[in-house]
mmCIF file of the N, C-alpha and C atoms, coordinates in Angstrom:
data_MODEL
# 
_entry.id   MODEL 
# 
loop_
_atom_site.group_PDB 
_atom_site.id 
_atom_site.type_symbol 
_atom_site.label_atom_id 
_atom_site.label_alt_id 
_atom_site.label_comp_id 
_atom_site.label_asym_id 
_atom_site.label_entity_id 
_atom_site.label_seq_id 
_atom_site.pdbx_PDB_ins_code 
_atom_site.Cartn_x 
_atom_site.Cartn_y 
_atom_site.Cartn_z 
_atom_site.occupancy 
_atom_site.B_iso_or_equiv 
_atom_site.pdbx_formal_charge 
_atom_site.auth_seq_id 
_atom_site.auth_comp_id 
_atom_site.auth_asym_id 
_atom_site.auth_atom_id 
_atom_site.pdbx_PDB_model_num 
ATOM 1   N N  . GLU A 1 1  ? 22.582 -22.904 27.192 1.00 0.00 ? 1  GLU A N  1 
ATOM 2   C CA . GLU A 1 1  ? 21.529 -23.270 26.256 1.00 0.00 ? 1  GLU A CA 1 
ATOM 3   C C  . GLU A 1 1  ? 20.878 -24.593 26.648 1.00 0.00 ? 1  GLU A C  1 
ATOM 4   N N  . GLU A 1 2  ? 21.656 -25.530 27.163 1.00 0.00 ? 2  GLU A N  1 
ATOM 5   C CA . GLU A 1 2  ? 21.097 -26.832 27.524 1.00 0.00 ? 2  GLU A CA 1 
ATOM 6   C C  . GLU A 1 2  ? 20.036 -26.695 28.608 1.00 0.00 ? 2  GLU A C  1 
ATOM 7   N N  . GLU A 1 3  ? 20.281 -25.858 29.610 1.00 0.00 ? 3  GLU A N  1 
ATOM 8   C CA . GLU A 1 3  ? 19.285 -25.650 30.670 1.00 0.00 ? 3  GLU A CA 1 
ATOM 9   C C  . GLU A 1 3  ? 18.022 -25.015 30.101 1.00 0.00 ? 3  GLU A C  1 
ATOM 10  N N  . LEU A 1 4  ? 18.192 -24.078 29.188 1.00 0.00 ? 4  LEU A N  1 
ATOM 11  C CA . LEU A 1 4  ? 17.034 -23.416 28.594 1.00 0.00 ? 4  LEU A CA 1 
ATOM 12  C C  . LEU A 1 4  ? 16.177 -24.390 27.797 1.00 0.00 ? 4  LEU A C  1 
ATOM 13  N N  . LYS A 1 5  ? 16.818 -25.306 27.077 1.00 0.00 ? 5  LYS A N  1 
ATOM 14  C CA . LYS A 1 5  ? 16.068 -26.267 26.262 1.00 0.00 ? 5  LYS A CA 1 
ATOM 15  C C  . LYS A 1 5  ? 15.226 -27.201 27.114 1.00 0.00 ? 5  LYS A C  1 
ATOM 16  N N  . ALA A 1 6  ? 15.526 -27.307 28.400 1.00 0.00 ? 6  ALA A N  1 
ATOM 17  C CA . ALA A 1 6  ? 14.739 -28.157 29.296 1.00 0.00 ? 6  ALA A CA 1 
ATOM 18  C C  . ALA A 1 6  ? 13.425 -27.495 29.698 1.00 0.00 ? 6  ALA A C  1 
ATOM 19  N N  . LEU A 1 7  ? 13.284 -26.203 29.428 1.00 0.00 ? 7  LEU A N  1 
ATOM 20  C CA . LEU A 1 7  ? 12.050 -25.494 29.772 1.00 0.00 ? 7  LEU A CA 1 
ATOM 21  C C  . LEU A 1 7  ? 10.958 -25.811 28.758 1.00 0.00 ? 7  LEU A C  1 
ATOM 22  N N  . PRO A 1 8  ? 9.696  -25.870 29.214 1.00 0.00 ? 8  PRO A N  1 
ATOM 23  C CA . PRO A 1 8  ? 8.597  -26.131 28.287 1.00 0.00 ? 8  PRO A CA 1 
ATOM 24  C C  . PRO A 1 8  ? 8.472  -25.029 27.237 1.00 0.00 ? 8  PRO A C  1 
ATOM 25  N N  . GLY A 1 9  ? 8.350  -25.438 25.992 1.00 0.00 ? 9  GLY A N  1 
ATOM 26  C CA . GLY A 1 9  ? 8.171  -24.484 24.903 1.00 0.00 ? 9  GLY A CA 1 
ATOM 27  C C  . GLY A 1 9  ? 9.464  -23.901 24.360 1.00 0.00 ? 9  GLY A C  1 
ATOM 28  N N  . ILE A 1 10 ? 10.611 -24.311 24.914 1.00 0.00 ? 10 ILE A N  1 
ATOM 29  C CA . ILE A 1 10 ? 11.901 -23.792 24.472 1.00 0.00 ? 10 ILE A CA 1 
ATOM 30  C C  . ILE A 1 10 ? 12.696 -24.917 23.814 1.00 0.00 ? 10 ILE A C  1 
ATOM 31  N N  . GLY A 1 11 ? 12.925 -24.774 22.537 1.00 0.00 ? 11 GLY A N  1 
ATOM 32  C CA . GLY A 1 11 ? 13.740 -25.729 21.796 1.00 0.00 ? 11 GLY A CA 1 
ATOM 33  C C  . GLY A 1 11 ? 15.090 -25.118 21.494 1.00 0.00 ? 11 GLY A C  1 
ATOM 34  N N  . PRO A 1 12 ? 15.865 -25.766 20.645 1.00 0.00 ? 12 PRO A N  1 
ATOM 35  C CA . PRO A 1 12 ? 17.212 -25.271 20.336 1.00 0.00 ? 12 PRO A CA 1 
ATOM 36  C C  . PRO A 1 12 ? 17.246 -23.855 19.767 1.00 0.00 ? 12 PRO A C  1 
ATOM 37  N N  . SER A 1 13 ? 16.333 -23.517 18.869 1.00 0.00 ? 13 SER A N  1 
ATOM 38  C CA . SER A 1 13 ? 16.391 -22.184 18.259 1.00 0.00 ? 13 SER A CA 1 
ATOM 39  C C  . SER A 1 13 ? 15.993 -21.086 19.243 1.00 0.00 ? 13 SER A C  1 
ATOM 40  N N  . LYS A 1 14 ? 14.987 -21.336 20.076 1.00 0.00 ? 14 LYS A N  1 
ATOM 41  C CA . LYS A 1 14 ? 14.589 -20.329 21.066 1.00 0.00 ? 14 LYS A CA 1 
ATOM 42  C C  . LYS A 1 14 ? 15.650 -20.197 22.152 1.00 0.00 ? 14 LYS A C  1 
ATOM 43  N N  . ALA A 1 15 ? 16.272 -21.309 22.532 1.00 0.00 ? 15 ALA A N  1 
ATOM 44  C CA . ALA A 1 15 ? 17.348 -21.252 23.524 1.00 0.00 ? 15 ALA A CA 1 
ATOM 45  C C  . ALA A 1 15 ? 18.496 -20.399 22.992 1.00 0.00 ? 15 ALA A C  1 
ATOM 46  N N  . ALA A 1 16 ? 18.852 -20.605 21.728 1.00 0.00 ? 16 ALA A N  1 
ATOM 47  C CA . ALA A 1 16 ? 19.926 -19.817 21.120 1.00 0.00 ? 16 ALA A CA 1 
ATOM 48  C C  . ALA A 1 16 ? 19.538 -18.343 21.045 1.00 0.00 ? 16 ALA A C  1 
ATOM 49  N N  . ALA A 1 17 ? 18.270 -18.062 20.743 1.00 0.00 ? 17 ALA A N  1 
ATOM 50  C CA . ALA A 1 17 ? 17.799 -16.679 20.669 1.00 0.00 ? 17 ALA A CA 1 
ATOM 51  C C  . ALA A 1 17 ? 17.857 -16.010 22.040 1.00 0.00 ? 17 ALA A C  1 
ATOM 52  N N  . ILE A 1 18 ? 17.529 -16.747 23.089 1.00 0.00 ? 18 ILE A N  1 
ATOM 53  C CA . ILE A 1 18 ? 17.596 -16.200 24.454 1.00 0.00 ? 18 ILE A CA 1 
ATOM 54  C C  . ILE A 1 18 ? 19.035 -15.853 24.808 1.00 0.00 ? 18 ILE A C  1 
ATOM 55  N N  . VAL A 1 19 ? 19.953 -16.772 24.519 1.00 0.00 ? 19 VAL A N  1 
ATOM 56  C CA . VAL A 1 19 ? 21.362 -16.530 24.822 1.00 0.00 ? 19 VAL A CA 1 
ATOM 57  C C  . VAL A 1 19 ? 21.887 -15.332 24.037 1.00 0.00 ? 19 VAL A C  1 
ATOM 58  N N  . ALA A 1 20 ? 21.543 -15.254 22.747 1.00 0.00 ? 20 ALA A N  1 
ATOM 59  C CA . ALA A 1 20 ? 21.999 -14.140 21.916 1.00 0.00 ? 20 ALA A CA 1 
ATOM 60  C C  . ALA A 1 20 ? 21.433 -12.816 22.433 1.00 0.00 ? 20 ALA A C  1 
ATOM 61  N N  . TYR A 1 21 ? 20.166 -12.806 22.794 1.00 0.00 ? 21 TYR A N  1 
ATOM 62  C CA . TYR A 1 21 ? 19.545 -11.595 23.324 1.00 0.00 ? 21 TYR A CA 1 
ATOM 63  C C  . TYR A 1 21 ? 20.254 -11.164 24.603 1.00 0.00 ? 21 TYR A C  1 
ATOM 64  N N  . ARG A 1 22 ? 20.510 -12.126 25.475 1.00 0.00 ? 22 ARG A N  1 
ATOM 65  C CA . ARG A 1 22 ? 21.161 -11.822 26.761 1.00 0.00 ? 22 ARG A CA 1 
ATOM 66  C C  . ARG A 1 22 ? 22.581 -11.288 26.540 1.00 0.00 ? 22 ARG A C  1 
ATOM 67  N N  . GLN A 1 23 ? 23.296 -11.853 25.586 1.00 0.00 ? 23 GLN A N  1 
ATOM 68  C CA . GLN A 1 23 ? 24.656 -11.383 25.303 1.00 0.00 ? 23 GLN A CA 1 
ATOM 69  C C  . GLN A 1 23 ? 24.634 -9.951  24.768 1.00 0.00 ? 23 GLN A C  1 
ATOM 70  N N  . HIS A 1 24 ? 23.642 -9.621  23.976 1.00 0.00 ? 24 HIS A N  1 
ATOM 71  C CA . HIS A 1 24 ? 23.554 -8.295  23.374 1.00 0.00 ? 24 HIS A CA 1 
ATOM 72  C C  . HIS A 1 24 ? 22.973 -7.251  24.320 1.00 0.00 ? 24 HIS A C  1 
ATOM 73  N N  . ASN A 1 25 ? 22.017 -7.652  25.171 1.00 0.00 ? 25 ASN A N  1 
ATOM 74  C CA . ASN A 1 25 ? 21.272 -6.705  25.999 1.00 0.00 ? 25 ASN A CA 1 
ATOM 75  C C  . ASN A 1 25 ? 21.533 -6.812  27.493 1.00 0.00 ? 25 ASN A C  1 
ATOM 76  N N  . GLY A 1 26 ? 22.283 -7.795  27.924 1.00 0.00 ? 26 GLY A N  1 
ATOM 77  C CA . GLY A 1 26 ? 22.532 -7.975  29.349 1.00 0.00 ? 26 GLY A CA 1 
ATOM 78  C C  . GLY A 1 26 ? 21.508 -8.906  29.980 1.00 0.00 ? 26 GLY A C  1 
ATOM 79  N N  . GLN A 1 27 ? 21.672 -9.097  31.272 1.00 0.00 ? 27 GLN A N  1 
ATOM 80  C CA . GLN A 1 27 ? 20.818 -10.025 32.016 1.00 0.00 ? 27 GLN A CA 1 
ATOM 81  C C  . GLN A 1 27 ? 19.352 -9.589  31.995 1.00 0.00 ? 27 GLN A C  1 
ATOM 82  N N  . PHE A 1 28 ? 18.472 -10.574 32.059 1.00 0.00 ? 28 PHE A N  1 
ATOM 83  C CA . PHE A 1 28 ? 17.037 -10.302 32.182 1.00 0.00 ? 28 PHE A CA 1 
ATOM 84  C C  . PHE A 1 28 ? 16.756 -9.870  33.611 1.00 0.00 ? 28 PHE A C  1 
ATOM 85  N N  . LYS A 1 29 ? 15.859 -8.922  33.771 1.00 0.00 ? 29 LYS A N  1 
ATOM 86  C CA . LYS A 1 29 ? 15.492 -8.450  35.102 1.00 0.00 ? 29 LYS A CA 1 
ATOM 87  C C  . LYS A 1 29 ? 14.290 -9.204  35.662 1.00 0.00 ? 29 LYS A C  1 
ATOM 88  N N  . SER A 1 30 ? 13.469 -9.735  34.757 1.00 0.00 ? 30 SER A N  1 
ATOM 89  C CA . SER A 1 30 ? 12.319 -10.535 35.181 1.00 0.00 ? 30 SER A CA 1 
ATOM 90  C C  . SER A 1 30 ? 12.014 -11.566 34.100 1.00 0.00 ? 30 SER A C  1 
ATOM 91  N N  . VAL A 1 31 ? 11.246 -12.564 34.458 1.00 0.00 ? 31 VAL A N  1 
ATOM 92  C CA . VAL A 1 31 ? 10.848 -13.589 33.497 1.00 0.00 ? 31 VAL A CA 1 
ATOM 93  C C  . VAL A 1 31 ? 10.055 -12.949 32.357 1.00 0.00 ? 31 VAL A C  1 
ATOM 94  N N  . ASP A 1 32 ? 9.290  -11.912 32.668 1.00 0.00 ? 32 ASP A N  1 
ATOM 95  C CA . ASP A 1 32 ? 8.497  -11.224 31.638 1.00 0.00 ? 32 ASP A CA 1 
ATOM 96  C C  . ASP A 1 32 ? 9.373  -10.620 30.542 1.00 0.00 ? 32 ASP A C  1 
ATOM 97  N N  . ASP A 1 33 ? 10.623 -10.317 30.851 1.00 0.00 ? 33 ASP A N  1 
ATOM 98  C CA . ASP A 1 33 ? 11.532 -9.764  29.844 1.00 0.00 ? 33 ASP A CA 1 
ATOM 99  C C  . ASP A 1 33 ? 11.799 -10.748 28.706 1.00 0.00 ? 33 ASP A C  1 
ATOM 100 N N  . LEU A 1 34 ? 11.525 -12.017 28.922 1.00 0.00 ? 34 LEU A N  1 
ATOM 101 C CA . LEU A 1 34 ? 11.719 -13.009 27.858 1.00 0.00 ? 34 LEU A CA 1 
ATOM 102 C C  . LEU A 1 34 ? 10.838 -12.709 26.652 1.00 0.00 ? 34 LEU A C  1 
ATOM 103 N N  . LYS A 1 35 ? 9.747  -11.959 26.861 1.00 0.00 ? 35 LYS A N  1 
ATOM 104 C CA . LYS A 1 35 ? 8.879  -11.585 25.731 1.00 0.00 ? 35 LYS A CA 1 
ATOM 105 C C  . LYS A 1 35 ? 9.606  -10.709 24.724 1.00 0.00 ? 35 LYS A C  1 
ATOM 106 N N  . ASN A 1 36 ? 10.720 -10.120 25.119 1.00 0.00 ? 36 ASN A N  1 
ATOM 107 C CA . ASN A 1 36 ? 11.499 -9.286  24.202 1.00 0.00 ? 36 ASN A CA 1 
ATOM 108 C C  . ASN A 1 36 ? 12.306 -10.121 23.211 1.00 0.00 ? 36 ASN A C  1 
ATOM 109 N N  . VAL A 1 37 ? 12.389 -11.422 23.443 1.00 0.00 ? 37 VAL A N  1 
ATOM 110 C CA . VAL A 1 37 ? 13.138 -12.323 22.566 1.00 0.00 ? 37 VAL A CA 1 
ATOM 111 C C  . VAL A 1 37 ? 12.230 -12.758 21.426 1.00 0.00 ? 37 VAL A C  1 
ATOM 112 N N  . LYS A 1 38 ? 12.732 -12.651 20.201 1.00 0.00 ? 38 LYS A N  1 
ATOM 113 C CA . LYS A 1 38 ? 11.947 -13.054 19.030 1.00 0.00 ? 38 LYS A CA 1 
ATOM 114 C C  . LYS A 1 38 ? 11.522 -14.517 19.173 1.00 0.00 ? 38 LYS A C  1 
ATOM 115 N N  . GLY A 1 39 ? 10.238 -14.778 18.966 1.00 0.00 ? 39 GLY A N  1 
ATOM 116 C CA . GLY A 1 39 ? 9.711  -16.133 19.042 1.00 0.00 ? 39 GLY A CA 1 
ATOM 117 C C  . GLY A 1 39 ? 9.101  -16.494 20.382 1.00 0.00 ? 39 GLY A C  1 
ATOM 118 N N  . ILE A 1 40 ? 9.216  -15.596 21.361 1.00 0.00 ? 40 ILE A N  1 
ATOM 119 C CA . ILE A 1 40 ? 8.630  -15.866 22.675 1.00 0.00 ? 40 ILE A CA 1 
ATOM 120 C C  . ILE A 1 40 ? 7.523  -14.851 22.914 1.00 0.00 ? 40 ILE A C  1 
ATOM 121 N N  . GLY A 1 41 ? 6.328  -15.364 22.976 1.00 0.00 ? 41 GLY A N  1 
ATOM 122 C CA . GLY A 1 41 ? 5.165  -14.523 23.233 1.00 0.00 ? 41 GLY A CA 1 
ATOM 123 C C  . GLY A 1 41 ? 4.478  -14.972 24.501 1.00 0.00 ? 41 GLY A C  1 
ATOM 124 N N  . GLU A 1 42 ? 3.259  -14.501 24.677 1.00 0.00 ? 42 GLU A N  1 
ATOM 125 C CA . GLU A 1 42 ? 2.490  -14.829 25.880 1.00 0.00 ? 42 GLU A CA 1 
ATOM 126 C C  . GLU A 1 42 ? 2.278  -16.332 26.052 1.00 0.00 ? 42 GLU A C  1 
ATOM 127 N N  . GLY A 1 43 ? 2.035  -17.049 24.941 1.00 0.00 ? 43 GLY A N  1 
ATOM 128 C CA . GLY A 1 43 ? 1.788  -18.486 25.028 1.00 0.00 ? 43 GLY A CA 1 
ATOM 129 C C  . GLY A 1 43 ? 2.981  -19.244 25.563 1.00 0.00 ? 43 GLY A C  1 
ATOM 130 N N  . VAL A 1 44 ? 4.148  -18.984 25.008 1.00 0.00 ? 44 VAL A N  1 
ATOM 131 C CA . VAL A 1 44 ? 5.372  -19.656 25.469 1.00 0.00 ? 44 VAL A CA 1 
ATOM 132 C C  . VAL A 1 44 ? 5.692  -19.219 26.890 1.00 0.00 ? 44 VAL A C  1 
ATOM 133 N N  . LEU A 1 45 ? 5.548  -17.939 27.162 1.00 0.00 ? 45 LEU A N  1 
ATOM 134 C CA . LEU A 1 45 ? 5.833  -17.422 28.501 1.00 0.00 ? 45 LEU A CA 1 
ATOM 135 C C  . LEU A 1 45 ? 4.931  -18.082 29.542 1.00 0.00 ? 45 LEU A C  1 
ATOM 136 N N  . ALA A 1 46 ? 3.672  -18.286 29.212 1.00 0.00 ? 46 ALA A N  1 
ATOM 137 C CA . ALA A 1 46 ? 2.742  -18.932 30.141 1.00 0.00 ? 46 ALA A CA 1 
ATOM 138 C C  . ALA A 1 46 ? 3.189  -20.365 30.447 1.00 0.00 ? 46 ALA A C  1 
ATOM 139 N N  . LYS A 1 47 ? 3.727  -21.066 29.439 1.00 0.00 ? 47 LYS A N  1 
ATOM 140 C CA . LYS A 1 47 ? 4.182  -22.448 29.643 1.00 0.00 ? 47 LYS A CA 1 
ATOM 141 C C  . LYS A 1 47 ? 5.385  -22.527 30.566 1.00 0.00 ? 47 LYS A C  1 
ATOM 142 N N  . LEU A 1 48 ? 6.273  -21.556 30.487 1.00 0.00 ? 48 LEU A N  1 
ATOM 143 C CA . LEU A 1 48 ? 7.511  -21.668 31.240 1.00 0.00 ? 48 LEU A CA 1 
ATOM 144 C C  . LEU A 1 48 ? 7.563  -20.812 32.495 1.00 0.00 ? 48 LEU A C  1 
ATOM 145 N N  . ARG A 1 49 ? 6.557  -20.013 32.729 1.00 0.00 ? 49 ARG A N  1 
ATOM 146 C CA . ARG A 1 49 ? 6.583  -19.070 33.857 1.00 0.00 ? 49 ARG A CA 1 
ATOM 147 C C  . ARG A 1 49 ? 6.847  -19.745 35.201 1.00 0.00 ? 49 ARG A C  1 
ATOM 148 N N  . ASP A 1 50 ? 6.276  -20.906 35.448 1.00 0.00 ? 50 ASP A N  1 
ATOM 149 C CA . ASP A 1 50 ? 6.455  -21.564 36.747 1.00 0.00 ? 50 ASP A CA 1 
ATOM 150 C C  . ASP A 1 50 ? 7.842  -22.183 36.916 1.00 0.00 ? 50 ASP A C  1 
ATOM 151 N N  . GLU A 1 51 ? 8.560  -22.378 35.824 1.00 0.00 ? 51 GLU A N  1 
ATOM 152 C CA . GLU A 1 51 ? 9.859  -23.047 35.912 1.00 0.00 ? 51 GLU A CA 1 
ATOM 153 C C  . GLU A 1 51 ? 11.036 -22.127 35.638 1.00 0.00 ? 51 GLU A C  1 
ATOM 154 N N  . ALA A 1 52 ? 10.821 -21.039 34.945 1.00 0.00 ? 52 ALA A N  1 
ATOM 155 C CA . ALA A 1 52 ? 11.917 -20.146 34.578 1.00 0.00 ? 52 ALA A CA 1 
ATOM 156 C C  . ALA A 1 52 ? 12.238 -19.184 35.716 1.00 0.00 ? 52 ALA A C  1 
ATOM 157 N N  . THR A 1 53 ? 13.512 -18.913 35.876 1.00 0.00 ? 53 THR A N  1 
ATOM 158 C CA . THR A 1 53 ? 13.962 -17.913 36.830 1.00 0.00 ? 53 THR A CA 1 
ATOM 159 C C  . THR A 1 53 ? 15.005 -17.054 36.149 1.00 0.00 ? 53 THR A C  1 
ATOM 160 N N  . VAL A 1 54 ? 15.200 -15.877 36.662 1.00 0.00 ? 54 VAL A N  1 
ATOM 161 C CA . VAL A 1 54 ? 16.278 -15.017 36.201 1.00 0.00 ? 54 VAL A CA 1 
ATOM 162 C C  . VAL A 1 54 ? 17.056 -14.593 37.431 1.00 0.00 ? 54 VAL A C  1 
ATOM 163 N N  . ASN A 1 55 ? 18.349 -14.411 37.242 1.00 0.00 ? 55 ASN A N  1 
ATOM 164 C CA . ASN A 1 55 ? 19.180 -13.895 38.323 1.00 0.00 ? 55 ASN A CA 1 
ATOM 165 C C  . ASN A 1 55 ? 20.356 -13.171 37.704 1.00 0.00 ? 55 ASN A C  1 
ATOM 166 N N  . GLY A 1 56 ? 21.189 -12.605 38.514 1.00 0.00 ? 56 GLY A N  1 
ATOM 167 C CA . GLY A 1 56 ? 22.279 -11.780 38.035 1.00 0.00 ? 56 GLY A CA 1 
ATOM 168 C C  . GLY A 1 56 ? 23.459 -12.530 37.469 1.00 0.00 ? 56 GLY A C  1 
ATOM 169 N N  . GLY A 1 57 ? 23.403 -13.811 37.400 1.00 0.00 ? 57 GLY A N  1 
ATOM 170 C CA . GLY A 1 57 ? 24.514 -14.583 36.873 1.00 0.00 ? 57 GLY A CA 1 
ATOM 171 C C  . GLY A 1 57 ? 24.327 -16.045 37.163 1.00 0.00 ? 57 GLY A C  1 
ATOM 172 N N  . ALA A 1 58 ? 25.297 -16.820 36.786 1.00 0.00 ? 58 ALA A N  1 
ATOM 173 C CA . ALA A 1 58 ? 25.210 -18.266 36.989 1.00 0.00 ? 58 ALA A CA 1 
ATOM 174 C C  . ALA A 1 58 ? 25.222 -18.578 38.485 1.00 0.00 ? 58 ALA A C  1 
ATOM 175 N N  . ARG A 1 59 ? 24.403 -19.539 38.858 1.00 0.00 ? 59 ARG A N  1 
ATOM 176 C CA . ARG A 1 59 ? 24.368 -19.956 40.248 1.00 0.00 ? 59 ARG A CA 1 
ATOM 177 C C  . ARG A 1 59 ? 25.537 -20.874 40.553 1.00 0.00 ? 59 ARG A C  1 
ATOM 178 N N  . LYS A 1 60 ? 25.980 -20.813 41.784 1.00 0.00 ? 60 LYS A N  1 
ATOM 179 C CA . LYS A 1 60 ? 26.952 -21.783 42.257 1.00 0.00 ? 60 LYS A CA 1 
ATOM 180 C C  . LYS A 1 60 ? 26.186 -23.044 42.608 1.00 0.00 ? 60 LYS A C  1 
ATOM 181 N N  . LYS A 1 61 ? 26.847 -24.168 42.580 1.00 0.00 ? 61 LYS A N  1 
ATOM 182 C CA . LYS A 1 61 ? 26.168 -25.426 42.884 1.00 0.00 ? 61 LYS A CA 1 
ATOM 183 C C  . LYS A 1 61 ? 25.586 -25.439 44.290 1.00 0.00 ? 61 LYS A C  1 
ATOM 184 N N  . THR A 1 62 ? 26.146 -24.652 45.188 1.00 0.00 ? 62 THR A N  1 
ATOM 185 C CA . THR A 1 62 ? 25.640 -24.619 46.560 1.00 0.00 ? 62 THR A CA 1 
ATOM 186 C C  . THR A 1 62 ? 24.475 -23.660 46.735 1.00 0.00 ? 62 THR A C  1 
ATOM 187 N N  . ASP A 1 63 ? 24.241 -22.790 45.755 1.00 0.00 ? 63 ASP A N  1 
ATOM 188 C CA . ASP A 1 63 ? 23.128 -21.848 45.848 1.00 0.00 ? 63 ASP A CA 1 
ATOM 189 C C  . ASP A 1 63 ? 21.804 -22.575 45.672 1.00 0.00 ? 63 ASP A C  1 
ATOM 190 N N  . LYS A 1 64 ? 20.796 -22.117 46.390 1.00 0.00 ? 64 LYS A N  1 
ATOM 191 C CA . LYS A 1 64 ? 19.458 -22.675 46.225 1.00 0.00 ? 64 LYS A CA 1 
ATOM 192 C C  . LYS A 1 64 ? 18.788 -22.020 45.030 1.00 0.00 ? 64 LYS A C  1 
ATOM 193 N N  . ALA A 1 65 ? 17.862 -22.747 44.427 1.00 0.00 ? 65 ALA A N  1 
ATOM 194 C CA . ALA A 1 65 ? 17.112 -22.215 43.292 1.00 0.00 ? 65 ALA A CA 1 
ATOM 195 C C  . ALA A 1 65 ? 16.273 -21.032 43.751 1.00 0.00 ? 65 ALA A C  1 
ATOM 196 N N  . VAL A 1 66 ? 16.133 -20.055 42.901 1.00 0.00 ? 66 VAL A N  1 
ATOM 197 C CA . VAL A 1 66 ? 15.308 -18.885 43.181 1.00 0.00 ? 66 VAL A CA 1 
ATOM 198 C C  . VAL A 1 66 ? 13.995 -19.079 42.451 1.00 0.00 ? 66 VAL A C  1 
ATOM 199 N N  . PRO A 1 67 ? 12.855 -19.109 43.173 1.00 0.00 ? 67 PRO A N  1 
ATOM 200 C CA . PRO A 1 67 ? 11.580 -19.335 42.491 1.00 0.00 ? 67 PRO A CA 1 
ATOM 201 C C  . PRO A 1 67 ? 11.208 -18.167 41.586 1.00 0.00 ? 67 PRO A C  1 
ATOM 202 N N  . ALA A 1 68 ? 10.495 -18.487 40.522 1.00 0.00 ? 68 ALA A N  1 
ATOM 203 C CA . ALA A 1 68 ? 10.026 -17.452 39.617 1.00 0.00 ? 68 ALA A CA 1 
ATOM 204 C C  . ALA A 1 68 ? 8.971  -16.605 40.323 1.00 0.00 ? 68 ALA A C  1 
ATOM 205 N N  . ILE A 1 69 ? 8.936  -15.331 40.003 1.00 0.00 ? 69 ILE A N  1 
ATOM 206 C CA . ILE A 1 69 ? 7.932  -14.425 40.566 1.00 0.00 ? 69 ILE A CA 1 
ATOM 207 C C  . ILE A 1 69 ? 6.669  -14.566 39.743 1.00 0.00 ? 69 ILE A C  1 
ATOM 208 N N  . LYS A 1 70 ? 5.578  -14.845 40.406 1.00 0.00 ? 70 LYS A N  1 
ATOM 209 C CA . LYS A 1 70 ? 4.302  -15.028 39.711 1.00 0.00 ? 70 LYS A CA 1 
ATOM 210 C C  . LYS A 1 70 ? 3.452  -13.777 39.833 1.00 0.00 ? 70 LYS A C  1 
ATOM 211 N N  . GLY A 1 71 ? 2.545  -13.604 38.874 1.00 0.00 ? 71 GLY A N  1 
ATOM 212 C CA . GLY A 1 71 ? 1.479  -12.641 39.026 1.00 0.00 ? 71 GLY A CA 1 
ATOM 213 C C  . GLY A 1 71 ? 1.684  -11.258 38.450 1.00 0.00 ? 71 GLY A C  1 
ATOM 214 N N  . LYS A 1 72 ? 2.767  -10.987 37.755 1.00 0.00 ? 72 LYS A N  1 
ATOM 215 C CA . LYS A 1 72 ? 2.913  -9.625  37.199 1.00 0.00 ? 72 LYS A CA 1 
ATOM 216 C C  . LYS A 1 72 ? 2.180  -9.472  35.938 1.00 0.00 ? 72 LYS A C  1 
# 
């Protein structure tokens, strides 16, 4: 949740909603899937699209960041 709160447009309640959604539905397949979370629409998604990434699990400290896919 702490990492999520660092994203633009994501505060404590949206971060908690993202975590709850992920726990119930599994990992996100794309950044666009965040629109399925209550409280996240096109406006919030546009703010965080350049900084948000999704992957199959937590990164190891040695892993490089995976850039967000733009343009879908």
